[in-house]
Rosetta silent file (secondary structure, phi, psi, omega in degrees, C-alpha in Angstrom):
SEQUENCE: MSAHASDKFVYHEPGLQHQFDDMKQQEESVSIGMWMFLVQEIMFFGGLFTAYLVFRSRYPLAFAEASNHLDAFWGGLNTLVLIVSSLTMALTVYYAQRGNRNMQVIMILLTMFFGTVFLGVKVIEYTDKYNSGLVPVTGWNKKIPETAGTEHAASKDPTFALPLIETRAEAASAADDHKKHPNPKGEFQWNYGTHVVDYGLSKEKETGKPYLTASERIGYFSNGVFDPDKYRDKIRMFYYIYFVMTGLHALHMIVGLGLMSWLLWTAWRGYYSAEYYAPVEMSGLYWHFVDIVWIFLFPLLYLLGRHFLAGH
SCORE:     score description
SCORE:     0.000 S_00000001
   1 L     0.000  133.408 -178.153    0.025    0.010   -0.042 S_00000001
   2 L   -67.984  152.251  173.781    1.371    3.532   -0.981 S_00000001
   3 H   -57.635  -37.176  177.902    2.066    6.080    1.536 S_00000001
   4 H   -61.889  -39.470 -175.493   -0.531    8.315   -0.045 S_00000001
   5 H   -77.120  -25.599 -177.774   -3.226    5.725    0.221 S_00000001
   6 H   -81.366  -12.110 -176.256   -2.381    5.075    3.861 S_00000001
   7 H   -56.720  -34.663 -170.734   -2.916    8.756    4.715 S_00000001
   8 H   -75.412   -7.135  172.925   -6.599    8.343    5.277 S_00000001
   9 H   -98.202   -2.561 -179.002   -5.859    5.922    8.216 S_00000001
  10 L   -67.016  131.707 -179.039   -3.722    8.451   10.033 S_00000001
  11 L   -75.742  130.185  177.223   -5.385    9.142   13.534 S_00000001
  12 L  -111.805  137.141 -177.593   -6.654   12.628   14.309 S_00000001
  13 L   -75.884  159.962 -175.257   -7.304   13.559   17.905 S_00000001
  14 L   -67.693  126.532  175.979  -10.892   14.734   18.591 S_00000001
  15 L    91.589  -12.649 -176.995  -11.451   18.462   17.667 S_00000001
  16 L   -68.504  122.464  172.010   -8.039   18.815   15.820 S_00000001
  17 L   -86.706  152.816 -160.606   -8.446   21.155   12.891 S_00000001
  18 L   -72.468  -13.725  177.489   -6.589   20.498    9.741 S_00000001
  19 L   -86.975    3.545 -176.704   -4.348   23.590    9.892 S_00000001
  20 L  -108.159  146.896  173.912   -2.826   22.488   13.154 S_00000001
  21 L   -78.921  -39.436 -173.612   -0.081   19.784   13.660 S_00000001
  22 L  -150.854  171.122  178.156   -1.300   18.665   17.034 S_00000001
  23 H   -60.330  -39.735 -176.412   -3.768   19.498   19.842 S_00000001
  24 H   -64.058  -35.326  177.706   -1.138   21.485   21.859 S_00000001
  25 H   -72.972  -33.093 -176.969   -0.419   23.882   18.945 S_00000001
  26 H   -72.991  -40.762 -177.343   -4.226   24.360   18.348 S_00000001
  27 H   -68.281  -39.857  169.402   -4.837   25.018   22.029 S_00000001
  28 H   -56.966  -50.909  179.376   -1.970   27.571   22.241 S_00000001
  29 H   -63.677  -43.635  170.882   -3.286   29.344   19.260 S_00000001
  30 H   -58.992  -41.201 -176.760   -6.901   29.518   20.382 S_00000001
  31 H   -65.529  -52.490 -176.749   -5.790   30.717   23.798 S_00000001
  32 H   -56.139  -45.754 -179.816   -3.489   33.509   22.293 S_00000001
  33 H   -59.905  -44.710  174.756   -6.376   34.518   19.997 S_00000001
  34 H   -56.289  -53.517 -179.046   -8.870   34.788   22.818 S_00000001
  35 H   -63.946  -26.756  175.086   -6.510   36.803   25.057 S_00000001
  36 H   -68.434  -47.761  166.589   -5.762   39.123   22.118 S_00000001
  37 H   -41.999  -59.645 -171.209   -9.487   39.612   21.840 S_00000001
  38 H   -67.330  -37.356  174.768   -9.968   40.251   25.325 S_00000001
  39 H   -58.027  -44.438  179.374   -7.123   42.848   25.477 S_00000001
  40 H   -66.693  -30.668 -177.954   -8.609   44.959   22.699 S_00000001
  41 H   -69.463  -36.910  175.578  -11.920   44.687   24.674 S_00000001
  42 H   -57.603  -47.696  179.916  -10.145   45.914   27.772 S_00000001
  43 H   -65.807  -36.099  173.361   -8.796   48.841   25.782 S_00000001
  44 H   -62.911  -54.437 -178.873  -12.328   49.623   24.437 S_00000001
  45 H   -66.426  -36.777  170.664  -13.983   49.679   27.818 S_00000001
  46 H   -47.814  -34.853  177.888  -10.862   51.368   29.199 S_00000001
  47 H   -72.489  -36.403  179.260  -11.587   54.357   27.124 S_00000001
  48 H   -77.514  -28.684  165.926  -15.050   54.615   28.484 S_00000001
  49 H   -61.916  -38.776 -179.590  -13.905   54.236   31.999 S_00000001
  50 H   -69.465  -36.215 -176.186  -11.349   56.968   31.427 S_00000001
  51 H   -72.990  -38.059  171.363  -14.022   59.307   30.035 S_00000001
  52 H   -57.932  -49.011 -174.377  -16.293   58.632   33.144 S_00000001
  53 H   -66.102  -41.496  177.931  -13.426   59.236   35.478 S_00000001
  54 H   -61.171  -50.135 -178.511  -12.371   62.575   33.737 S_00000001
  55 H   -70.958  -36.600  177.212  -15.842   64.009   33.811 S_00000001
  56 H   -66.201  -36.948  179.962  -16.571   62.758   37.360 S_00000001
  57 H   -66.636  -26.051  178.167  -13.422   64.448   38.535 S_00000001
  58 H   -80.525  -40.741 -172.409  -14.635   67.765   36.937 S_00000001
  59 L  -133.993   68.452 -171.612  -18.211   67.501   38.232 S_00000001
  60 H   -75.628  -29.075 -178.000  -18.252   65.165   41.187 S_00000001
  61 H   -79.971  -30.728  167.414  -21.287   66.648   42.775 S_00000001
  62 H   -65.554  -41.444  170.062  -23.447   66.448   39.842 S_00000001
  63 H   -55.609  -46.652  178.275  -22.354   62.867   39.182 S_00000001
  64 H   -62.751  -49.823  172.203  -23.041   61.999   42.819 S_00000001
  65 H   -47.496  -50.410  177.587  -26.482   63.485   42.488 S_00000001
  66 H   -66.809  -43.219  177.213  -27.288   61.544   39.260 S_00000001
  67 H   -63.699  -35.438  177.899  -25.752   58.482   40.810 S_00000001
  68 L   -68.285  -14.107  179.713  -27.810   58.639   43.922 S_00000001
  69 L   -86.511  -15.474  174.593  -30.985   58.449   41.759 S_00000001
  70 L   -74.095  149.613 -178.102  -30.061   55.046   40.470 S_00000001
  71 L   -82.965  104.115  178.752  -31.546   52.005   42.320 S_00000001
  72 H   -67.255  -18.759  175.091  -28.595   50.307   44.064 S_00000001
  73 H   -61.363  -55.535 -178.053  -31.003   47.465   44.978 S_00000001
  74 H   -70.440  -30.391  172.646  -31.252   46.379   41.239 S_00000001
  75 H   -68.114  -33.585 -179.423  -27.546   47.073   40.619 S_00000001
  76 H   -73.900  -38.361 -177.804  -26.543   44.943   43.707 S_00000001
  77 H   -70.515  -41.558  173.277  -28.911   42.197   42.637 S_00000001
  78 H   -60.628  -34.138  176.662  -27.342   42.159   39.081 S_00000001
  79 H   -63.220  -48.054  178.698  -23.968   41.910   40.662 S_00000001
  80 H   -61.758  -43.564  179.087  -24.882   38.899   42.722 S_00000001
  81 H   -57.954  -43.938 -179.078  -26.464   37.342   39.612 S_00000001
  82 H   -72.449  -30.444  175.101  -23.353   37.721   37.517 S_00000001
  83 H   -71.195  -36.796  169.973  -21.082   36.413   40.253 S_00000001
  84 H   -65.455  -35.784  177.211  -23.190   33.278   40.516 S_00000001
  85 H   -67.217  -28.310 -179.973  -23.230   32.966   36.673 S_00000001
  86 H   -71.150  -37.341  176.158  -19.411   33.055   36.808 S_00000001
  87 H   -60.412  -50.160  176.913  -19.544   30.032   39.198 S_00000001
  88 H   -60.813  -33.210  172.939  -21.790   28.056   36.942 S_00000001
  89 H   -64.250  -38.086  173.224  -19.540   28.859   33.989 S_00000001
  90 H   -57.015  -53.848  177.563  -16.504   27.757   35.815 S_00000001
  91 H   -52.770  -29.814 -175.964  -18.485   24.461   36.775 S_00000001
  92 H   -71.002  -47.946  178.470  -19.316   24.123   33.076 S_00000001
  93 H   -67.700  -32.976  175.473  -15.625   23.993   32.146 S_00000001
  94 H   -61.441  -49.047  173.917  -14.951   21.647   34.996 S_00000001
  95 H   -65.668  -26.553  177.371  -17.524   19.132   33.822 S_00000001
  96 H   -70.424  -36.711  176.378  -16.366   19.475   30.320 S_00000001
  97 H   -65.322  -18.050 -177.182  -12.893   18.503   31.396 S_00000001
  98 L  -112.434    2.843  168.861  -14.305   15.352   32.981 S_00000001
  99 L    76.365   16.821 -177.234  -16.419   14.449   29.974 S_00000001
 100 L   -89.955   93.045 -170.923  -19.660   14.766   32.001 S_00000001
 101 H   -72.717  -32.486  173.465  -22.174   15.895   29.366 S_00000001
 102 H   -55.345  -51.051 -178.860  -25.327   15.976   31.546 S_00000001
 103 H   -74.860  -32.077  170.213  -23.758   18.341   34.050 S_00000001
 104 H   -49.688  -55.710 -179.004  -22.246   20.310   31.235 S_00000001
 105 H   -58.579  -46.412  178.540  -25.724   21.019   29.876 S_00000001
 106 H   -60.374  -40.337 -177.746  -27.211   21.837   33.252 S_00000001
 107 H   -71.738  -33.723  175.679  -24.503   24.299   34.068 S_00000001
 108 H   -61.075  -47.719 -177.192  -24.825   25.975   30.587 S_00000001
 109 H   -67.812  -39.644 -179.960  -28.596   26.405   31.131 S_00000001
 110 H   -61.153  -43.416 -173.871  -28.045   27.850   34.688 S_00000001
 111 H   -66.869  -36.624  173.634  -25.496   30.326   33.248 S_00000001
 112 H   -61.625  -36.897  177.237  -28.011   31.311   30.510 S_00000001
 113 H   -64.678  -43.351  178.165  -30.704   31.693   33.026 S_00000001
 114 H   -70.529  -36.755  175.062  -28.643   34.175   35.220 S_00000001
 115 H   -65.790  -30.680 -179.295  -27.632   36.033   32.060 S_00000001
 116 H   -70.852  -44.745 -175.421  -31.296   36.345   31.043 S_00000001
 117 H   -54.056  -44.258  178.395  -32.130   37.604   34.656 S_00000001
 118 H   -56.023  -53.798 -176.473  -29.433   40.198   34.374 S_00000001
 119 H   -61.727  -30.556 -179.372  -30.867   41.536   31.087 S_00000001
 120 H   -67.823  -43.522  175.649  -34.391   41.464   32.596 S_00000001
 121 H   -58.739  -41.452  177.775  -33.262   43.672   35.437 S_00000001
 122 H   -62.548  -36.917  175.604  -31.674   46.094   33.024 S_00000001
 123 H   -56.752  -47.943 -179.240  -35.004   46.283   31.140 S_00000001
 124 H   -56.117  -53.108 -175.122  -36.706   47.221   34.455 S_00000001
 125 H   -60.853  -43.295  176.837  -34.064   49.976   35.195 S_00000001
 126 H   -63.586  -37.850  177.958  -34.176   51.230   31.674 S_00000001
 127 H   -69.831  -32.913  179.679  -38.036   51.445   31.619 S_00000001
 128 H   -71.156  -28.609 -178.083  -37.873   53.444   34.838 S_00000001
 129 H   -74.846  -36.081 -179.536  -35.384   55.911   33.319 S_00000001
 130 H   -65.599  -42.330  176.248  -37.730   56.142   30.299 S_00000001
 131 H   -64.289  -36.227 -169.251  -40.815   56.851   32.559 S_00000001
 132 L   -89.549    7.868 -175.598  -38.841   59.295   34.596 S_00000001
 133 L    59.310   36.348 -179.098  -37.608   61.224   31.716 S_00000001
 134 L  -108.810   17.802  172.002  -33.896   60.465   32.359 S_00000001
 135 L   -89.298  119.026 -163.621  -32.936   59.132   29.054 S_00000001
 136 L   -69.716   -0.048  174.664  -30.499   61.897   27.679 S_00000001
 137 L   -93.849  122.350 -175.465  -31.828   61.764   24.181 S_00000001
 138 L   -70.997  135.487 -179.022  -34.687   64.053   23.341 S_00000001
 139 L   103.298  -18.557 -169.820  -37.632   62.150   22.071 S_00000001
 140 L   -99.414   -0.402  178.532  -36.548   58.868   23.709 S_00000001
 141 L   -88.772  171.720 -176.801  -38.394   59.672   27.094 S_00000001
 142 L   -80.866  120.963 -174.881  -41.926   58.863   27.874 S_00000001
 143 L   -84.062  114.345 -178.870  -44.032   61.732   26.276 S_00000001
 144 E  -107.060  110.613 -178.540  -46.365   63.186   29.080 S_00000001
 145 L   -56.865  148.930  164.329  -48.954   65.559   27.624 S_00000001
 146 L   -72.950  129.979 -178.566  -49.644   68.912   29.421 S_00000001
 147 L  -113.774  162.967  173.995  -52.893   68.857   31.098 S_00000001
 148 L   -63.000  135.927  179.830  -55.084   71.600   32.409 S_00000001
 149 L    88.873   -5.185 -174.609  -54.302   72.617   35.899 S_00000001
 150 L   -65.986  136.669  177.641  -50.736   71.199   35.906 S_00000001
 151 L   -83.368  109.965  178.159  -48.520   72.783   38.416 S_00000001
 152 L   -81.433  -20.580 -175.917  -45.449   74.157   36.718 S_00000001
 153 H   -64.106  -32.221 -170.655  -43.959   75.585   39.794 S_00000001
 154 H   -66.207  -36.232 -176.211  -42.782   72.249   41.123 S_00000001
 155 H   -76.552  -22.448 -179.979  -40.620   71.606   38.102 S_00000001
 156 H   -92.673  -19.968 -178.326  -39.028   75.027   38.296 S_00000001
 157 L   -73.667  111.811 -177.096  -38.701   75.105   41.969 S_00000001
 158 L   -68.089   -6.868 -178.484  -35.096   74.038   43.023 S_00000001
 159 L   -86.603  -26.457  177.278  -36.468   73.166   46.511 S_00000001
 160 L   -61.283  125.058 -172.476  -38.683   70.496   45.002 S_00000001
 161 L  -160.310  143.132  168.532  -36.875   67.221   45.822 S_00000001
 162 L   -98.301  152.948  176.631  -37.130   63.596   46.518 S_00000001
 163 L   -42.321  145.450 -176.939  -34.972   61.952   49.184 S_00000001
 164 L   -58.822  -54.219  179.939  -31.431   61.478   48.213 S_00000001
 165 L  -107.577  106.386 -170.014  -31.431   57.732   48.446 S_00000001
 166 L   -77.337  143.936  172.316  -34.910   56.586   47.404 S_00000001
 167 L   -92.261  167.064  179.599  -36.643   53.421   48.620 S_00000001
 168 H   -60.806  -37.226  178.389  -38.485   51.470   45.855 S_00000001
 169 H   -65.075  -40.913  179.801  -41.849   52.625   47.375 S_00000001
 170 H   -69.629  -36.981 -177.120  -40.830   56.242   47.165 S_00000001
 171 H   -68.081  -28.448  178.707  -39.728   55.840   43.592 S_00000001
 172 H   -69.308  -35.218  173.394  -43.072   54.374   42.761 S_00000001
 173 H   -62.149  -40.315  178.497  -44.614   57.390   44.428 S_00000001
 174 H   -65.958  -41.736 -172.977  -42.526   59.742   42.326 S_00000001
 175 H   -61.124  -35.558 -176.398  -43.772   57.967   39.174 S_00000001
 176 H   -74.178  -16.731  178.720  -47.307   58.853   40.208 S_00000001
 177 H   -83.711    5.027 -174.778  -46.162   62.478   40.467 S_00000001
 178 H   -64.556  -19.348 -178.733  -45.423   62.811   36.799 S_00000001
 179 H   -64.785  -18.912 -179.560  -48.522   64.884   36.128 S_00000001
 180 H   -88.642   -3.421 -179.550  -46.652   67.748   37.758 S_00000001
 181 L  -136.052   81.177 -178.461  -43.900   67.506   35.138 S_00000001
 182 L   -70.209  139.118  178.964  -45.410   67.413   31.671 S_00000001
 183 E  -139.586   73.515 -170.775  -42.991   66.333   28.867 S_00000001
 184 L   -68.441  -26.788 -178.829  -44.880   66.490   25.672 S_00000001
 185 L  -101.009    8.138  176.729  -41.599   66.193   23.569 S_00000001
 186 L    61.495   44.702  177.091  -39.916   63.436   25.537 S_00000001
 187 L   -81.971  169.434  176.738  -37.021   65.645   26.630 S_00000001
 188 L   -79.749  133.380 -176.822  -34.473   64.874   29.342 S_00000001
 189 L  -132.451  157.570  169.825  -35.745   66.309   32.689 S_00000001
 190 L  -137.614  105.129  179.356  -34.300   66.509   36.231 S_00000001
 191 L  -122.715   31.815 -177.843  -36.982   67.159   38.833 S_00000001
 192 L  -111.820   23.904  169.995  -35.291   65.550   41.695 S_00000001
 193 L    87.938 -178.121  176.688  -33.736   68.502   43.525 S_00000001
 194 L  -128.206   45.157 -175.317  -30.172   69.641   44.059 S_00000001
 195 H   -50.443  -49.906 -171.239  -29.354   67.989   47.382 S_00000001
 196 H   -65.479  -50.077  176.814  -25.707   67.325   46.846 S_00000001
 197 H   -67.586  -28.180  167.345  -24.601   70.715   45.511 S_00000001
 198 H   -55.875  -41.054  175.583  -26.622   72.315   48.194 S_00000001
 199 H   -63.796  -46.955 -173.713  -24.673   70.295   50.738 S_00000001
 200 H   -60.414  -51.520 -176.020  -21.431   71.384   49.006 S_00000001
 201 H   -62.289  -42.243  177.715  -22.353   75.077   49.079 S_00000001
 202 H   -64.874  -37.915  175.650  -23.375   74.780   52.886 S_00000001
 203 H   -66.048  -32.498  175.044  -20.103   73.246   53.620 S_00000001
 204 H   -68.325  -37.308  177.169  -18.210   76.051   51.984 S_00000001
 205 H   -65.394  -45.780 -173.500  -20.227   78.578   54.119 S_00000001
 206 H   -67.716  -37.098 -176.724  -19.576   76.474   57.190 S_00000001
 207 H  -104.571  -19.128 -178.076  -15.761   75.915   56.821 S_00000001
 208 L    77.655    7.701 -178.151  -14.885   78.836   54.609 S_00000001
 209 L  -110.945  138.439 -178.873  -12.946   76.477   52.465 S_00000001
 210 L   -61.981  131.194  178.427  -13.674   75.697   48.730 S_00000001
 211 L  -105.479  -37.024  178.880  -15.776   72.549   48.216 S_00000001
 212 L   -85.190  156.175 -179.701  -16.595   72.698   44.582 S_00000001
 213 L   -81.621  171.907 -176.851  -14.033   72.195   41.939 S_00000001
 214 H   -75.324  -20.430  176.570  -13.040   75.010   39.655 S_00000001
 215 H   -75.347  -34.712  177.805  -14.897   73.280   36.823 S_00000001
 216 H   -64.344  -34.848  175.206  -17.997   73.179   38.951 S_00000001
 217 H   -64.775  -31.633  177.643  -17.885   76.907   39.640 S_00000001
 218 H   -83.600  -46.020 -173.512  -17.911   77.421   35.875 S_00000001
 219 H   -72.613  -21.842 -171.848  -20.249   74.629   35.134 S_00000001
 220 L  -109.686  -15.083 -170.541  -23.011   75.131   37.645 S_00000001
 221 E  -115.983  148.822  166.995  -23.132   78.951   37.760 S_00000001
 222 E  -124.650  109.674  177.518  -24.095   81.951   35.547 S_00000001
 223 L    64.581   41.314 -179.954  -22.822   85.290   36.617 S_00000001
 224 L    73.533    4.154 -177.975  -22.190   83.924   40.053 S_00000001
 225 E  -114.795  129.563 -177.855  -25.694   82.630   40.449 S_00000001
 226 E   -54.779  132.720 -176.939  -26.470   78.864   40.565 S_00000001
 227 L  -112.797  108.149  174.706  -28.087   77.859   37.249 S_00000001
 228 H   -50.156  -38.256 -170.175  -30.402   74.742   37.465 S_00000001
 229 H   -75.075  -36.021  178.121  -30.275   74.196   33.645 S_00000001
 230 H   -64.135  -42.628  179.862  -26.484   74.137   33.632 S_00000001
 231 H   -60.265  -45.943  173.773  -26.481   71.792   36.546 S_00000001
 232 H   -55.870  -33.566  177.380  -29.022   69.559   34.796 S_00000001
 233 H   -63.234  -35.485 -174.196  -26.695   69.401   31.763 S_00000001
 234 H   -75.679  -24.974  175.262  -23.953   67.979   33.842 S_00000001
 235 H   -73.874  -36.007  177.802  -26.397   65.313   35.257 S_00000001
 236 H   -62.312  -31.113  178.890  -27.443   64.653   31.762 S_00000001
 237 H   -67.226  -38.930 -177.266  -23.716   63.916   30.963 S_00000001
 238 H   -65.337  -33.297 -171.418  -23.690   61.322   33.607 S_00000001
 239 H   -77.957  -25.859  173.211  -26.777   59.586   32.105 S_00000001
 240 H   -66.070  -45.533 -178.498  -25.089   59.640   28.657 S_00000001
 241 H   -65.235  -44.873 -178.508  -22.086   57.789   30.125 S_00000001
 242 H   -56.221  -40.515 -177.402  -24.408   55.485   32.105 S_00000001
 243 H   -79.873  -34.376  177.320  -26.325   54.394   29.106 S_00000001
 244 H   -65.488  -45.663 -178.328  -23.445   53.976   26.857 S_00000001
 245 H   -69.190  -46.624 -173.195  -21.444   51.882   29.326 S_00000001
 246 H   -76.729  -30.288  179.087  -24.298   49.750   30.638 S_00000001
 247 H   -66.059  -52.442 -178.213  -25.818   49.477   27.083 S_00000001
 248 H   -63.883  -33.484  172.422  -22.563   48.142   25.506 S_00000001
 249 H   -54.550  -56.910  177.884  -22.205   45.819   28.553 S_00000001
 250 H   -51.318  -43.679  177.235  -25.604   44.574   27.952 S_00000001
 251 H   -59.961  -46.877  179.457  -24.826   44.043   24.258 S_00000001
 252 H   -59.440  -36.977 -176.085  -21.807   41.884   25.236 S_00000001
 253 H   -66.422  -43.617  177.159  -24.005   40.007   27.624 S_00000001
 254 H   -58.410  -44.939 -176.394  -26.546   39.230   24.540 S_00000001
 255 H   -64.765  -36.983  172.777  -23.527   38.119   22.601 S_00000001
 256 H   -60.684  -44.990 -176.115  -22.559   35.798   25.553 S_00000001
 257 H   -67.696  -35.618  165.489  -25.946   34.297   25.614 S_00000001
 258 H   -58.095  -36.967  176.309  -25.633   33.584   21.855 S_00000001
 259 H   -66.697  -46.327  177.244  -22.338   31.866   22.487 S_00000001
 260 H   -56.820  -43.395  177.315  -23.911   29.922   25.278 S_00000001
 261 H   -57.266  -39.665 -176.437  -26.713   28.759   22.987 S_00000001
 262 H   -76.181  -31.286  175.586  -24.245   27.331   20.492 S_00000001
 263 H   -69.865  -32.389  177.951  -22.216   25.771   23.391 S_00000001
 264 H   -63.387  -45.198 -176.730  -25.518   24.177   24.706 S_00000001
 265 H   -60.366  -47.304 -177.031  -26.059   22.633   21.419 S_00000001
 266 H   -74.217  -30.109  171.348  -22.581   21.227   20.845 S_00000001
 267 H   -67.986  -36.685  177.575  -22.469   20.023   24.566 S_00000001
 268 H   -67.190  -23.210  177.755  -25.659   18.247   24.195 S_00000001
 269 L   -95.043    9.437  172.763  -24.351   16.408   21.146 S_00000001
 270 L    74.635   33.691 -179.462  -21.237   15.316   23.194 S_00000001
 271 L   -69.381  -24.455 -164.945  -18.589   17.382   21.417 S_00000001
 272 L  -115.284  147.999 -173.927  -16.450   17.896   24.554 S_00000001
 273 L  -153.376 -176.963 -177.771  -14.424   15.511   26.595 S_00000001
 274 L   -67.483  -29.291  175.607  -11.406   15.380   28.774 S_00000001
 275 L   -87.584  -12.200  178.437   -9.291   15.478   25.548 S_00000001
 276 L  -149.556  102.776 -179.613  -11.184   18.305   23.893 S_00000001
 277 L  -145.289   15.640  178.768  -12.828   21.136   25.686 S_00000001
 278 H   -47.888  -49.020 -178.780  -11.076   24.346   24.371 S_00000001
 279 H   -57.428  -40.157  177.254  -14.245   25.923   23.078 S_00000001
 280 H   -60.224  -46.971 -173.334  -15.857   25.635   26.581 S_00000001
 281 H   -70.760  -38.842  179.631  -12.806   27.190   28.246 S_00000001
 282 H   -66.246  -41.450  179.681  -12.566   30.050   25.669 S_00000001
 283 H   -66.087  -32.122  173.157  -16.275   30.889   26.082 S_00000001
 284 H   -56.892  -40.401 -176.164  -15.719   30.829   29.876 S_00000001
 285 H   -65.765  -39.623 -177.452  -12.927   33.472   29.486 S_00000001
 286 H   -67.489  -46.766 -177.472  -15.328   35.654   27.501 S_00000001
 287 H   -60.295  -40.035  175.392  -18.178   35.241   30.035 S_00000001
 288 H   -72.234  -34.841  170.833  -15.949   36.068   33.004 S_00000001
 289 H   -53.776  -55.320  179.360  -14.625   39.079   31.183 S_00000001
 290 H   -49.310  -49.508 -179.761  -18.130   40.385   30.838 S_00000001
 291 H   -59.237  -47.421 -175.062  -18.868   39.731   34.650 S_00000001
 292 H   -61.605  -38.614  178.295  -15.654   41.485   35.627 S_00000001
 293 H   -60.333  -40.054  177.123  -16.498   44.661   33.656 S_00000001
 294 H   -64.581  -36.555 -179.898  -19.834   44.760   35.575 S_00000001
 295 H   -63.790  -22.308  169.271  -18.017   44.391   38.813 S_00000001
 296 H   -92.031  -25.640  174.522  -16.346   47.742   38.017 S_00000001
 297 H   -71.870  -34.485  179.884  -19.404   49.384   36.641 S_00000001
 298 H   -56.285  -58.238 -173.627  -21.520   48.788   39.749 S_00000001
 299 H   -74.114  -32.089 -176.904  -19.575   50.722   42.298 S_00000001
 300 H   -66.892  -39.793  176.773  -18.558   53.528   39.777 S_00000001
 301 H   -79.815  -38.181 -174.300  -22.163   54.133   38.670 S_00000001
 302 H   -91.618  -42.286 -167.919  -24.109   53.053   41.639 S_00000001
 303 H  -107.002  -33.007  174.877  -22.294   53.531   44.752 S_00000001
 304 L   -60.711  120.197  179.154  -19.859   56.452   44.522 S_00000001
 305 L   107.687   -5.500 -175.919  -21.254   59.500   46.028 S_00000001
 306 L   -79.349   -1.274  173.858  -23.752   57.851   48.250 S_00000001
 307 L   -73.526  -19.592 -179.858  -21.790   59.158   51.267 S_00000001
 308 L   -62.252  136.572  178.434  -23.253   62.643   50.600 S_00000001
 309 L    68.197    1.861 -178.127  -25.869   63.666   53.085 S_00000001
 310 L   -59.903  125.080 -179.730  -25.479   60.471   55.023 S_00000001
 311 L    84.061    6.406  173.376  -27.192   60.825   58.337 S_00000001
 312 L   -95.063    0.000    0.000  -28.841   64.142   57.271 S_00000001
């Protein structure tokens, strides 16, 4: 038998692609490729984090005001959900390494469930921002027609305010109060007071030391007088960054769910074993990366600034 004819009997390891000499070379190439992808993702999100930190350092009080209006309960719940999903993803890799198909499928399903819960919570949060007029794009907020007898003073009065850290019941009550704030064009609105900047100004009077940054003195005031519209614009800046960062993160989560769907199908068909589980491991790296990004987003967007007015 000729050497050419015998080639068809050459043994190929499970999952080995034709362009690689052996499984070790393939695994190294796949791993390097995934880490290169994650590095460029880090640079991508790093630019957004940098933009956030730059503007927050310039307008810390406005960013704290806006941050305090986010619901830390939902943000904390999503953090817990993603931490647990990282555990189930790690167990998926563990059971793939041991060739346990049934447990692989169960862990993938659990990971997808937690990912879906995360997106469901984001829908709740985004819906609240839509109803509250806090989407920073004109026309993308709930359009509330002006009705006869509407009280306009409340929306113009800077003393009108909700508590700094709201309970969910108070937030629901605020939603019922929308009639006081008509929004026929669906514009961005801020009707939740100026607690934090008021606190900063009171501290300046009390101590005689500057509390606001130089950028804040320019950004919040017109001719030496506090300008609610300019202050609102800085809060709007926070919500631009909030929606871009959380929206892109949610998009990555959707991509991750699509990846998990493919992984579920291939795991169910028994593609992975102790000899070949690289796709599961690489998918796990992507999922963990998305989870880690949220671990940074949660404190930056939801928690920083909640010390203002604590105990007042």
